[in-house]
SELUM-551590 format. One record per residue: residue number from 1; residue in one letter; chain; x, y, z of N, C-alpha, C in turn. Coordinates in pm, whole numbers, plus 50000, padded with zeros to 5 digits. Atoms other than C-alpha are relative to their C-alpha. Layout:
# SELUM-551590
@i NUM, aa a, ch A, n.x X, n.y Y, n.z Z, ca.x X, ca.y Y, ca.z Z, c.x X, c.y Y, c.z Z
...
# end
This chain:
# SELUM-551590
@i 1, aa m, ch A, n.x 49925, n.y 50072, n.z 50164, ca.x 63272, ca.y 86525, ca.z 19398, c.x 50131, c.y 50110, c.z 49952
@i 2, aa q, ch A, n.x 49938, n.y 49919, n.z 50131, ca.x 63575, ca.y 86671, ca.z 19166, c.x 50073, c.y 49969, c.z 49868
@i 3, aa t, ch A, n.x 49909, n.y 50038, n.z 50135, ca.x 63753, ca.y 86661, ca.z 18862, c.x 50064, c.y 50077, c.z 49927
@i 4, aa g, ch A, n.x 49907, n.y 49927, n.z 50042, ca.x 63985, ca.y 86785, ca.z 18650, c.x 50062, c.y 49955, c.z 49837
@i 5, aa f, ch A, n.x 49972, n.y 50013, n.z 50186, ca.x 64093, ca.y 86808, ca.z 18251, c.x 50132, c.y 50059, c.z 49955
@i 6, aa s, ch A, n.x 49895, n.y 49944, n.z 50060, ca.x 64423, ca.y 86912, ca.z 18188, c.x 50097, c.y 49910, c.z 49811
@i 7, aa y, ch A, n.x 49937, n.y 49982, n.z 50090, ca.x 64641, ca.y 86947, ca.z 17860, c.x 50119, c.y 50115, c.z 49921
@i 8, aa h, ch A, n.x 49884, n.y 49952, n.z 50032, ca.x 65031, ca.y 87064, ca.z 17776, c.x 50071, c.y 49929, c.z 49886
@i 9, aa s, ch A, n.x 49909, n.y 50036, n.z 50108, ca.x 65218, ca.y 87032, ca.z 17452, c.x 50136, c.y 49940, c.z 50042
@i 10, aa s, ch A, n.x 49889, n.y 50079, n.z 50008, ca.x 65544, ca.y 86864, ca.z 17426, c.x 50106, c.y 50168, c.z 50106
@i 11, aa p, ch A, n.x 49899, n.y 49937, n.z 49982, ca.x 65800, ca.y 87042, ca.z 17696, c.x 50132, c.y 50010, c.z 49953
@i 12, aa l, ch A, n.x 49837, n.y 50021, n.z 50049, ca.x 66073, ca.y 86926, ca.z 17473, c.x 50046, c.y 49954, c.z 49906
@i 13, aa d, ch A, n.x 49943, n.y 50084, n.z 50151, ca.x 66280, ca.y 86891, ca.z 17147, c.x 50015, c.y 49886, c.z 50039
@i 14, aa k, ch A, n.x 49956, n.y 50073, n.z 49958, ca.x 66348, ca.y 86516, ca.z 17072, c.x 50159, c.y 50064, c.z 49990
@i 15, aa k, ch A, n.x 49840, n.y 50016, n.z 49969, ca.x 66723, ca.y 86608, ca.z 17100, c.x 49989, c.y 50109, c.z 50111
@i 16, aa d, ch A, n.x 50010, n.y 49959, n.z 49832, ca.x 66663, ca.y 86759, ca.z 17452, c.x 49988, c.y 49865, c.z 50111
@i 17, aa r, ch A, n.x 49989, n.y 50113, n.z 49866, ca.x 66511, ca.y 86466, ca.z 17605, c.x 50124, c.y 49883, c.z 50061
@i 18, aa i, ch A, n.x 49957, n.y 50110, n.z 49939, ca.x 66617, ca.y 86235, ca.z 17846, c.x 49940, c.y 49874, c.z 50034
@i 19, aa a, ch A, n.x 50084, n.y 50106, n.z 49957, ca.x 66546, ca.y 85886, ca.z 17926, c.x 49919, c.y 49972, c.z 50138
@i 20, aa g, ch A, n.x 50023, n.y 49969, n.z 49861, ca.x 66502, ca.y 85959, ca.z 18253, c.x 49870, c.y 50092, c.z 50018
@i 21, aa l, ch A, n.x 50100, n.y 49929, n.z 50035, ca.x 66220, ca.y 86197, ca.z 18173, c.x 49985, c.y 50003, c.z 49858
@i 22, aa p, ch A, n.x 50061, n.y 49945, n.z 50069, ca.x 66087, ca.y 86133, ca.z 17879, c.x 49873, c.y 49996, c.z 49885
@i 23, aa l, ch A, n.x 50177, n.y 49998, n.z 49933, ca.x 65779, ca.y 86340, ca.z 17857, c.x 50014, c.y 50111, c.z 49784
@i 24, aa d, ch A, n.x 50046, n.y 49952, n.z 50101, ca.x 65574, ca.y 86456, ca.z 17518, c.x 50013, c.y 50040, c.z 50041
@i 25, aa e, ch A, n.x 50149, n.y 49911, n.z 49934, ca.x 65260, ca.y 86648, ca.z 17529, c.x 49989, c.y 49856, c.z 50101
@i 26, aa q, ch A, n.x 50034, n.y 50022, n.z 49939, ca.x 65119, ca.y 86571, ca.z 17823, c.x 49816, c.y 50009, c.z 50008
@i 27, aa i, ch A, n.x 50187, n.y 50022, n.z 49964, ca.x 64724, ca.y 86456, ca.z 17910, c.x 50004, c.y 49989, c.z 50103
@i 28, aa r, ch A, n.x 50035, n.y 49977, n.z 49883, ca.x 64598, ca.y 86479, ca.z 18212, c.x 49827, c.y 49984, c.z 50087
@i 29, aa f, ch A, n.x 50148, n.y 49974, n.z 49970, ca.x 64235, ca.y 86382, ca.z 18399, c.x 50035, c.y 49919, c.z 50155
@i 30, aa g, ch A, n.x 50019, n.y 50027, n.z 49846, ca.x 64164, ca.y 86333, ca.z 18779, c.x 49822, c.y 50021, c.z 50060
@i 31, aa i, ch A, n.x 50123, n.y 50024, n.z 49934, ca.x 63874, ca.y 86257, ca.z 18996, c.x 50021, c.y 49995, c.z 50141
@i 32, aa g, ch A, n.x 49980, n.y 49998, n.z 49844, ca.x 63817, ca.y 86280, ca.z 19351, c.x 49886, c.y 50010, c.z 50097
@i 33, aa a, ch A, n.x 50162, n.y 49929, n.z 49967, ca.x 63541, ca.y 86329, ca.z 19609, c.x 50049, c.y 50027, c.z 50126
@i 34, aa i, ch A, n.x 50030, n.y 49918, n.z 49845, ca.x 63564, ca.y 86510, ca.z 19977, c.x 49918, c.y 49956, c.z 50070
@i 35, aa h, ch A, n.x 50183, n.y 50055, n.z 49883, ca.x 63327, ca.y 86395, ca.z 20324, c.x 50080, c.y 50062, c.z 50144
@i 36, aa q, ch A, n.x 49971, n.y 49937, n.z 49801, ca.x 63310, ca.y 86589, ca.z 20618, c.x 49972, c.y 49917, c.z 50049
@i 37, aa l, ch A, n.x 50029, n.y 50113, n.z 49925, ca.x 63281, ca.y 86332, ca.z 20839, c.x 49896, c.y 50067, c.z 50047
@i 38, aa n, ch A, n.x 50025, n.y 49930, n.z 49958, ca.x 63223, ca.y 86586, ca.z 21115, c.x 50051, c.y 50124, c.z 50021
@i 39, aa e, ch A, n.x 49993, n.y 49800, n.z 50026, ca.x 63240, ca.y 86964, ca.z 21217, c.x 50199, c.y 49977, c.z 50016
@i 40, aa t, ch A, n.x 49834, n.y 50037, n.z 50006, ca.x 63632, ca.y 86861, ca.z 21256, c.x 50103, c.y 49912, c.z 49888
@i 41, aa l, ch A, n.x 49916, n.y 50047, n.z 50054, ca.x 63749, ca.y 86572, ca.z 21051, c.x 49931, c.y 49999, c.z 49839
@i 42, aa q, ch A, n.x 49985, n.y 50038, n.z 50123, ca.x 63772, ca.y 86511, ca.z 20654, c.x 50045, c.y 49968, c.z 49915
@i 43, aa l, ch A, n.x 49947, n.y 50111, n.z 50102, ca.x 63834, ca.y 86243, ca.z 20454, c.x 49947, c.y 50071, c.z 49833
@i 44, aa s, ch A, n.x 50018, n.y 50062, n.z 50147, ca.x 63905, ca.y 86235, ca.z 20093, c.x 50121, c.y 49969, c.z 49915
@i 45, aa t, ch A, n.x 49925, n.y 50126, n.z 50086, ca.x 64044, ca.y 86045, ca.z 19786, c.x 50025, c.y 50116, c.z 49882
@i 46, aa a, ch A, n.x 50040, n.y 49951, n.z 50134, ca.x 64135, ca.y 86118, ca.z 19458, c.x 50105, c.y 49888, c.z 49957
@i 47, aa f, ch A, n.x 49918, n.y 50055, n.z 50098, ca.x 64326, ca.y 85962, ca.z 19154, c.x 49957, c.y 50077, c.z 49893
@i 48, aa q, ch A, n.x 49979, n.y 49927, n.z 50113, ca.x 64502, ca.y 86090, ca.z 18861, c.x 50085, c.y 49950, c.z 49878
@i 49, aa w, ch A, n.x 49921, n.y 50069, n.z 50124, ca.x 64591, ca.y 85957, ca.z 18498, c.x 50116, c.y 50103, c.z 49911
@i 50, aa n, ch A, n.x 49872, n.y 49940, n.z 50093, ca.x 64921, ca.y 86125, ca.z 18348, c.x 50013, c.y 49873, c.z 49869
@i 51, aa h, ch A, n.x 49913, n.y 50067, n.z 50154, ca.x 64962, ca.y 86009, ca.z 17942, c.x 50077, c.y 50119, c.z 50020
@i 52, aa s, ch A, n.x 49901, n.y 49896, n.z 50041, ca.x 65287, ca.y 86193, ca.z 17906, c.x 50075, c.y 49943, c.z 49865
@i 53, aa g, ch A, n.x 49958, n.y 50060, n.z 50121, ca.x 65285, ca.y 86058, ca.z 17521, c.x 50084, c.y 49983, c.z 49973
@i 54, aa s, ch A, n.x 49886, n.y 50105, n.z 50041, ca.x 65482, ca.y 85851, ca.z 17297, c.x 50138, c.y 50091, c.z 49979
@i 55, aa a, ch A, n.x 49871, n.y 49933, n.z 49978, ca.x 65800, ca.y 86023, ca.z 17334, c.x 50100, c.y 49933, c.z 49873
@i 56, aa d, ch A, n.x 49894, n.y 50078, n.z 50061, ca.x 66103, ca.y 85967, ca.z 17101, c.x 50153, c.y 50098, c.z 50018
@i 57, aa l, ch A, n.x 49842, n.y 49959, n.z 49962, ca.x 66471, ca.y 85971, ca.z 17203, c.x 50066, c.y 50079, c.z 49888
@i 58, aa k, ch A, n.x 49877, n.y 49974, n.z 50091, ca.x 66714, ca.y 86149, ca.z 16964, c.x 50089, c.y 50121, c.z 49966
@i 59, aa n, ch A, n.x 49886, n.y 49907, n.z 49917, ca.x 67000, ca.y 86264, ca.z 17117, c.x 50121, c.y 49949, c.z 49930
@i 60, aa s, ch A, n.x 49845, n.y 50097, n.z 50047, ca.x 67398, ca.y 86179, ca.z 17041, c.x 49994, c.y 49874, c.z 50059
@i 61, aa h, ch A, n.x 49997, n.y 50158, n.z 49951, ca.x 67370, ca.y 85944, ca.z 17352, c.x 49847, c.y 49898, c.z 49988
@i 62, aa v, ch A, n.x 50129, n.y 50121, n.z 50000, ca.x 67015, ca.y 85777, ca.z 17330, c.x 49929, c.y 50048, c.z 49878
@i 63, aa k, ch A, n.x 50062, n.y 50021, n.z 50089, ca.x 66800, ca.y 85658, ca.z 17069, c.x 49883, c.y 49920, c.z 50030
@i 64, aa g, ch A, n.x 50122, n.y 50064, n.z 49977, ca.x 66425, ca.y 85561, ca.z 17106, c.x 49876, c.y 50043, c.z 50002
@i 65, aa h, ch A, n.x 50103, n.y 49943, n.z 50011, ca.x 66112, ca.y 85576, ca.z 17167, c.x 49908, c.y 49917, c.z 50099
@i 66, aa y, ch A, n.x 50090, n.y 50041, n.z 49917, ca.x 65839, ca.y 85529, ca.z 17435, c.x 49861, c.y 49985, c.z 49963
@i 67, aa q, ch A, n.x 50105, n.y 49992, n.z 50026, ca.x 65499, ca.y 85429, ca.z 17409, c.x 49880, c.y 49997, c.z 50097
@i 68, aa n, ch A, n.x 50048, n.y 49983, n.z 49886, ca.x 65380, ca.y 85343, ca.z 17696, c.x 50019, c.y 50083, c.z 50144
@i 69, aa n, ch A, n.x 49924, n.y 49851, n.z 49899, ca.x 65444, ca.y 85719, ca.z 17905, c.x 49850, c.y 50010, c.z 50124
@i 70, aa d, ch A, n.x 50129, n.y 49936, n.z 49975, ca.x 65155, ca.y 85676, ca.z 18135, c.x 50084, c.y 49985, c.z 50204
@i 71, aa i, ch A, n.x 49931, n.y 50083, n.z 49835, ca.x 65179, ca.y 85694, ca.z 18555, c.x 49869, c.y 50102, c.z 50079
@i 72, aa f, ch A, n.x 50108, n.y 49984, n.z 49923, ca.x 64867, ca.y 85708, ca.z 18807, c.x 50041, c.y 50022, c.z 50128
@i 73, aa f, ch A, n.x 49927, n.y 49966, n.z 49885, ca.x 64878, ca.y 85845, ca.z 19109, c.x 49862, c.y 50005, c.z 50085
@i 74, aa l, ch A, n.x 50122, n.y 50038, n.z 49843, ca.x 64600, ca.y 85740, ca.z 19419, c.x 50048, c.y 50103, c.z 50082
@i 75, aa m, ch A, n.x 49973, n.y 49909, n.z 49885, ca.x 64611, ca.y 86011, ca.z 19674, c.x 49861, c.y 49929, c.z 50115
@i 76, aa f, ch A, n.x 50048, n.y 49994, n.z 49888, ca.x 64410, ca.y 85950, ca.z 20032, c.x 50019, c.y 50120, c.z 50105
@i 77, aa d, ch A, n.x 49959, n.y 49862, n.z 49879, ca.x 64376, ca.y 86265, ca.z 20317, c.x 49903, c.y 49947, c.z 50094
@i 78, aa v, ch A, n.x 50077, n.y 49999, n.z 49969, ca.x 64255, ca.y 86287, ca.z 20599, c.x 50066, c.y 50196, c.z 50081
@i 79, aa n, ch A, n.x 50036, n.y 49842, n.z 49976, ca.x 64193, ca.y 86685, ca.z 20755, c.x 49957, c.y 49970, c.z 50127
@i 80, aa f, ch A, n.x 50060, n.y 50018, n.z 49918, ca.x 64147, ca.y 86777, ca.z 21088, c.x 49959, c.y 50163, c.z 50023
@i 81, aa k, ch A, n.x 50036, n.y 49916, n.z 50029, ca.x 64009, ca.y 87105, ca.z 21161, c.x 50077, c.y 50070, c.z 50181
@i 82, aa k, ch A, n.x 49942, n.y 49972, n.z 49859, ca.x 64125, ca.y 87095, ca.z 21546, c.x 50068, c.y 49887, c.z 50002
@i 83, aa l, ch A, n.x 49985, n.y 50117, n.z 49955, ca.x 64344, ca.y 86903, ca.z 21723, c.x 49954, c.y 49889, c.z 50045
@i 84, aa p, ch A, n.x 50177, n.y 50042, n.z 49903, ca.x 64150, ca.y 86595, ca.z 21841, c.x 50090, c.y 50031, c.z 50161
@i 85, aa w, ch A, n.x 49992, n.y 50017, n.z 49838, ca.x 64383, ca.y 86593, ca.z 22151, c.x 50018, c.y 50122, c.z 50083
@i 86, aa s, ch A, n.x 49998, n.y 49883, n.z 49930, ca.x 64413, ca.y 86935, ca.z 22247, c.x 49872, c.y 50107, c.z 50004
@i 87, aa g, ch A, n.x 50143, n.y 49926, n.z 49980, ca.x 64083, ca.y 87080, ca.z 22196, c.x 49999, c.y 50158, c.z 49951
@i 88, aa k, ch A, n.x 49933, n.y 49837, n.z 50054, ca.x 64281, ca.y 87414, ca.z 21999, c.x 49992, c.y 50025, c.z 49884
@i 89, aa a, ch A, n.x 50016, n.y 50034, n.z 50156, ca.x 64206, ca.y 87507, ca.z 21680, c.x 50203, c.y 49997, c.z 49921
@i 90, aa t, ch A, n.x 49907, n.y 50016, n.z 50054, ca.x 64493, ca.y 87464, ca.z 21433, c.x 50053, c.y 50044, c.z 49945
@i 91, aa f, ch A, n.x 49963, n.y 49846, n.z 50103, ca.x 64499, ca.y 87808, ca.z 21256, c.x 49960, c.y 50087, c.z 50061
# end
């Protein structure tokens, strides 16, 4: 099992934000699991929630407010230590 948490303050001032990337403070939480199926095959999955704050936009082009600025990531991964069709190590 794996887990993680991070906090980042706002990378941009209100006057420098754009509507395409309205970042404010960022809070991230993730959880995942890795399972070694056998000596050559490993399976993993993870979920991450990224809250990018409640960003205010206030520049000469756009004025507004982003209230629900969340992104969700879901990942599945399969790792082989050896190529299954060759029997040779990949490294």
